[in-house]
N, C-alpha and C positions, 0 to 999 in steps of 0.2 A: 373309199370316199369318206369324208367327214361325217356324212349323214349316217352311214352304217356304224361307225364308231359310236356316235351319240345314241343311236337306237339301242345298241347293245348295252351301253351304260344305263340308259333309261330303263330297259327291261329288268336289269338286275336291281336297280333302285326300287322299281315298282313292286317286284317280288318281295324285297326285304321289308318295305314299309307299308305295303298294302294300299297302293294309290288308286286302285279301281274304285269307282263310285258304287257304294252298296245300294241295295234295293230300297232302303229307307231314305235315300237321298240326303244322308248326313254329309256335312262338308268334309272333303278330303283333308283339308288343312286342320280342321278341328279334331278329326280322328288321329291325325299324325301327332299333333301336339299333346293330345290327351293320352295316347297310347305309348308314346316313346319318351321316357324321361330324358332330360338333357338334350332337347331338340337343338338348342343353340349351339352346343358343342358339336353335335352331329352336322349341323349346317356348316360349321367351320371346316370340318373334315371333307365334306362334299365339295365345298368351295375350293379347297386345296387340290383335290383330285381334278376338278374342272380346269384348273390352271395348268396342271401337269399334262393332261391329255391333249394331243393335237386336235385343234378344232373344238375344244371343249368349253367354249364360252357359254353356251346354254346351260350346261351342267354347273358351271361356276355360278351362273345366275340363280339356279335352283338353290345351291348352297347358301348364297347371300340371303335369299328370301327366308330360308329355314332359320337363320340366325335371328330373325325378328318375327317370332311366331304370332305375336298379338296383331301385327299388321296383316299377316296372312289370314288370320281368323276374320278380321273385319272385311277384308276384300272378298274372302270366300263366301261369307254370309251374304254380301251384296250379289255375288254371282249366283248363289242359290235362289235368292229372291228374284233375280232377273231371269232365272230359268236356264242359265248357261251351264251350271252343274245340275244334273238331274239323274234320276234312276236310269241305268242302262246296263247292258251286259258287260262283264269285265273285258271281253275281247274287244268290244267297241271302244271302251275307255282307253285301253292300251294302244289300239290302232290310232285313235285320235291324238293321244299324247305323242306317239311315235312321229306322226306327221308334224305336229307342233314343234317338237324339238329338232326335227330334220330341217324345217324351213324357218324356224325362229319367228320373230314377230314381223310378219310381212303379209302383203296381200295373198301370196301363195299359201301361207299358213291357213288363213281364214277359209279359203275355198277348198283346200285339200281336206281339212278337218270337217267342214260342213258336208262334203261329198261322202265322207265316211259315216257321219251321223245321220244325215237327212238326204240320202241320194236322190229320192224321187220328189222332194219338195221343191217349189219354185224358188229360184235364185234371182232371176231377172225377169221383169215384165216391162217390155218396151213396145213401141209402135209396130214391131214385127211379130209380137207374140210373147211366149214364155219359154224360158230355158230352166231346166232343173239344175241342182248343184252338181249332180253326176255329169250332166251334159257339159256344163261350163268347165268342169275339171278335165274332161277328155278333150274338149275343144282347145283349151289353153295348153294342154300337153302338146297337141298337134301344132298349135301356133308357135309355141316355144321352139319346137324342133325345126319348123320351117324357117323361123327367124335365124336360128343358129346356122342352118344351111345357107342362108343369105349372108352370113358373116357376122351376125350380132353375137357378141360374147359378154362375159361377166364384166369386163373392163369398159364396156361401151355405154353410152347414153343414147336414148331414143326419145325424140320429142313427140308429143301427142297433141294434136290440135283438132279436137272433136267435141261435138255437142254430147248431151247425155243419151247414151244408148248402149247396147250390149258390147259393141266393139271397143268403146272406151274402157269398160271394165275388163274385157278379155285381153286387150293389149297390156293393161296394167298388170294383170295376173301372170300373163305369159312372160313378160320381162322380169317379174319377180322370181319366177321359176328358173330363169337363167342367171339370176343374180346381177342383172343389168340395171342401169339407172333409168327411171322414167322422169321426163321433164315435161311439164304441162304448160302449153301455150294458151293464153286468153284468146277466145274465138273472135274478139273484136280488134285484135292487133291489125294495124295497117302495115303496108309494105315496108317503109323505112324502119319502123319499130321492130318488125319481125326480122329484118335483115340484121339489125344491130344485136338483138338477143341471140340469134342463131350464130352469128360470128363469135360472140363472147362465150356462149355456153358450149358451142361446137359439138352438137349431137352427131352421132354416126349416121343416123337416118331419121326420117320424119314420117309419122303416121297421121293422116289427116282425112277429114271428110271431103268429099268431092267438091263441095261448094267453095272450099278454100284453095282449090288447086292453083289458081292464078297467083294469089298472094304468096303461097308457099313456094311455088315454082321460082319466083324471083329471089327468094331467100335461100333455097335449098342448095343451089349450085350443083355440084356433081354428086350430092348425097343420094342414097337410095330413098325412094318414097313409095308408100303403100297406102291405098285408099281404104278407109273404113266405111262410113255410110255413103251410099250413092243412090240416086233416084234413077229408075229405069232399069232395063235388063243389062245393058253394057256400060262399063265404066272405062274411062280413058286412063288405063293403067292397071297394074296388078292389085287386086283387092285382098283384104285380110281373109275374107271368106274363101277365096281361092287358095290362099296359103293353108288355111285350116283343112280344107278338103284334100289337099295334096300330100299331107304328112301323116306319119304314124302317131296315134293318140295314146300309146302306152305310157306308163308312169316314167317320170324322169328322176334321176338321182338329185338329191338336194344340192344346191350350190354351196361352195365353201363359205361364202359370206352372203348375207341378204343384200339385195339391191337397194340403192338409195332412192328416195323420192325428192324431187326438187320442184317446189312451188315458186312461182314468180310473184314478187312483191315490190312495191315502190320503195319500201324502206323510208329513208329520210331524204330521198331525192325523187325526181319524177321518172327516172329511167327504170324499167322493170329489171329486177335482179333476182337471181336464183337464191332461194333460202334453203339451207341444209340444216338438218337437225339430227342429233345422235339418237341411239336407241335408249329410251328412258327406262328406269326401273318399272317393270310392268305393273306392279301393284298400285303405285300412286295414281296413274291415269284412271285406273278402274275405280278406285275409291273416290277420286275427285268428281268424276262425271256421274257415275251411277248413284252417288250419295245425294245428288241434286236433281238429276233427270231420271224419272221413273221409267226407264226403258226396259223392255222385256225381249227375251230371245224369240226368234222365229215369228216376228210380226212384220207386216207390210209397211214399208216406209216410202212415202211420196217425196221425191226430190224436186222441189221447185227451184231451189238454189243450184247453180251449175256445179258439177263435180270438180271442175278445174279450180274453183274458188276455194280458199282455205276453209270456209264454213261448210260447203258441200263435201269437201274431201275429209274433213273431220268426221262427218257422219258416215261417209264411206268406210272409214277405219272402224268406227263403232259397229257398223254392220258386219264387219269381219268377225268381231268378237261374238256378236249376237246371232250370227247366221240369219240376218234379216233378208227379206225379199225386197230387192231394189226396184221400185216403181219409177220408171224414167220416161220423160217426154223430151224431145229435142229442143223445143222452144216453150217458154213460159206463156201460158194463156190462162187468164183468171178463171173462166168457166171450165176449161178443160182440166184444170187442177182440181176443182171441186168434183168434177165428173170422175176423175181417177180415184179420189178418196172414196167416193160412193161405190164405184165398180169393184174396187179391191178391198173394201172395208178396212182401209188403212188406219192404223193407230197412231202413226207418227207423220208429221209434215215438217220438212226442213225448208225454211223460207227466209227471205230478207224483208225488212220492213216495207220497202217500196212495193213489193209484190202483195203484201197484206193490204196496202192502200188500194191497189188495183182491184183486189177481190171485193173490198168493201164498196167500191164505186159501182159494182154491178147492180142492176135493178134488184130490189128485194125479191121479186118473183123469181128471177134467174137464180139467185142464191138458194132459194128454198126448193128449187127443183131437185137439188142433190142432197142426199142424206149424208151428213158429215158427223153424225153422232158417234161413230166409231173412234174418232180422234181422242187420244189420251194425252198426247204431247204435241204441241206446236212449238218447235224449236226455232227461235228467231235470232239472227245476228247479221253481221255484215253491213251495218249502218245504224244510225241513231233511231231508237224506238221511243217516240214521244209518249208521255203519260196519257195524252188524249187518244192517240192511236191504240195504245194497249187497252185502254178502257173500252173503246168502241169495239175492238176485236172480241174481247172477253164477253161483252154484253151480247154480241151476235153469236159467237161460237162456243161460249162456255169458258170456265176458268181452267184451261189446259195450256196456257201460254207461258213459255219459259224464254227468258232473254239472256243470251250469253254475250259478254263483252270480252274481246280479246283481239288478237292479230296473228298474222303469220309468224311474227317474231317471238311472241310470248305465249302462243297457243291460247288457252283460256285464262281469264283473270278473275271474273266474277260471273255468277249465275243467279238471276232473279227468278224466283218461283212466282206462281200466280198470286199468292198472298202478299209477297213483296210488292208486286206491281199494283195491287189494290191499295195496300197500306201506305206506300210511298211512291206515288206516280212519278215516273221519270228515272227511277233508280235502275241500275244494272245489277243490283243485288250484292250480297257479300261474296268473298272468295270461298271456293270449295276447299275441303281438306287437302293439304299439301301445297296450297298456294297462299302467298301473303302479298298484301298491298301496302305500299308506303307512299305517302304524299310528301314530297320534298319541295323546299323553297329553292331560290336561286343559288344558295350556298350549300345545297344538298343536306340541309337539316330537316328532320322529320317534323311535320306539322300536326297539330292536334285535330280532332274531329271538328268539322265546321269550317276549317280554313282551307282555302284553295291553293293548290300547288301542282307540280308535275307528277303524273302517276308513274310509279315504278312497280314492276311485278316480279315476284320470285317464285319459281317452281322448277320441276325437273324437265320441263319441256322447252326451256328457253332455246332460242336460235343459237346454234354454234357459231354461225357467221354466214355472210353471203358468199356465193361462189366466186365473187370478185375479190374476196379477201377482206372486205369491210365488215364492220359490226356496229350494233347500236351501243349506246352508252350503258355501262353497268356500274351500279353503286352497291357495295356489300351484297353481291349476289342477286340484285334486283335490276331488271332491265327497263330502260325507259320505253314508254309507249308513245311519247310525243304528245299525249293528251293532257289537258288540265282538268282537275276535278277535286272533289272533297268527299270525305267519309262522314256519315252521320253517327250518332251515338250508338246505334245498333250495328255499326260496321258495314253499312250498305254504301256502295259507291254511287256517286252522281258525276256524270261527265259534263263539263262546262265549255269545252272547246279545244282547240289545238294550241300547243305551245309554239308551233310554227304556223305557217299560213296554208297548210294543206287543206284542200277542199274535199269533203266526202259527199259525193253526189250519187244517190241511188245505190249505196253500198260500194262504190268504186272510188279509190283514192286518186285524186288529181292534184298535181303540183302546178301552180300557176306559171312558174318559170318556164316549164316545158311548152305550155301553150303560147306564152308570150314570145318565146324564141321562134316558134313555128310561124306565128303571125308576122313577126318582123322579117322573116325570110321572103315574104311576099314583096314583089317589086314596088307595090304601091303603098306599103306601110313603113312609116319611119319609126314609130314607137307604139308599144302596146302594153296594157296593164290588165290583168285578169283578177277578179275577186269572186268570192262565193256570195250568192244572194239567197236569202231564205226562200224556200220553196215548199209548198204544202205537200207535194207528192214525193219529191226526191230528197227532202231535208235541206239540201242546197242545190243551186244550179249555177252554172258558170255564166258570168257576164264579162265581156271584154270591152275595154275602152281603147280606141285606136286613133292615132294621128296619121293622116294619110298624105301622100304626095301624088296628086292626080286623082282621077275618078276611079272608084272601085265600089262595088255594092256589098251589102251585108251577105247576100247569098254567095257571092264570089269568095269572100273570106271564109265562110263556113265550109265551102267545098274544098278550099285550100287546106284547112286544118284536117278535115275528114280524110283527105288524100294522104296525109302524113302521120296522123295519130289515130288512136282508137275512137270509135263513135262517141263514147261517153266523155271524151275530152273536147268535143266540139262545143263552143259557147252557145248557149241558148239565145242570148241577146248580145248584140254588138252596138255600141254607141260611139259615134264619131265626135271627136273633140279637136279644137284648134291646138290645144297643148294639154299635157298631163300635169296635175297639181304636184308640187314638190315640197319636200321638207327643206329646212335651211341648209342642210348638208348636201342637198342636191338629189337625194333619193326620192323616188315616186312616193307620194303620200297616199297609200292605199286606204288608210283609215278615213281620210277625207272623202275619197271616192265612195266608201261604204256609207259614211254618214250622209252624204248627198243623196245616195240611193234611197236610204231610209226616209229622208225628208220627202223625196219625190213620191215614194209609196204611200206615206201617211197623208200626202196632199192629193192622192188620187191620180198621180201622174205615173208614167213609166210603162 
């Protein structure tokens, strides 16, 4: 197997270069560079060996890193500060490195390594209780074997439609151990949307919570289905827990290639598309995020943001590196989130701005019933964080708020620290190391600080392309975000809106065209136009303007949209018009609709 070949190569390299972490907790990379003259030349040799050995890509990567020792030192220092590299017995270090190279950069890597280093520490805390890293490792071995017995192989994709709980993570890790692809469905998908995505992405099977059985059943066809979370003693179908209990939990050989992760994103249209990303240079993501976010190993992290979202999943991946304890609840509840922080003495909260608003809306007495003083990092993303909301949050919970701007397509772009949010309200911060921002005009010329243009991002985590074969626009290695903004003289980014007319409501991307087309499919609707209206809680909310043929109620139309699209795409308000305003060329004049709406709001109407 490729894993045995790589382990053998790693053991020889470890013995030659002394890669076991010493008792003094000195950096492996610093010792290597200091003790071995000509590290760059050595790196070139190791890189060539990696290319020559079958399955030697990880070894090749090691050689590539050794050719750039100063970057290794910087990243390794951050890992020491974060507690990822720490004093431990040489046999533990070798075992952890063996698992790491065997599984490469994948969910399997994180849990196998953590099971070696911290077998009895809590890995997952959910509504059913706690699981240790050793338990998760054995359970995912069993689940991987059971899925393999059901016909899932390295070339297959399996869709996951689950809320945040142990089986979401265990399904992800088990598929990673098989080298299979995990595809994540939004839990708000309606039937038609789910059918379209399933037909296009063509997973071999679907893992879902029991509450989604009906909508998944319509889309699954003849595909295998297994139930993750279920209420009550009996489920209507085979459960993941039954698969786990039925199979051998011994160690598995490493797959020849790590499985892929596919997150769904709207991209530049309203239809969810699978976004695939290659394996980045491992150093740059570490330097980028840990240089701006003071995250530490082995700390409890409360996930308010759902794991299937890009922001939640980004922190799931960080947790793999840090061996974090994942504190999960299936549904967001403001008070329950504060209670989880208190009960677990959580140091990190992963959240989206609309959730922060909900927490601040709690009665002051309710908020103060829970001790949240353990929080060191409140990591916010997935929607616009206003300067006013950031100030209110920090006044209430302290200066531990970090705001990340990015997308599924570009990963991270900028990270604002608390001092940025205090000094420049509304900023999303400067780019971290390894990422660059360019503000371009319509002719793709770079604009100076203070001038507004389209935001382009460059880093090693850019989207390779959608599973449909499409891609976003790239200029000189920088990918378009579709947003408009400007940089200040300190290099901090400010977002001013969309280059297109996408609406971001509560952290969810909504394209008006999709909602309009759905409304117009109703037999009583002849025309529809949808715009985003400023909303204190959600940033923006959807408002629809419709021209009807015959009698139809607002509730009827909302139900029609809800039956075909995700809940967050249902317009909050619907206004009936005799006709839609149009521009001279005949296009619907949405700017006029927006201006009329603003006038109504300022006059106290609407």
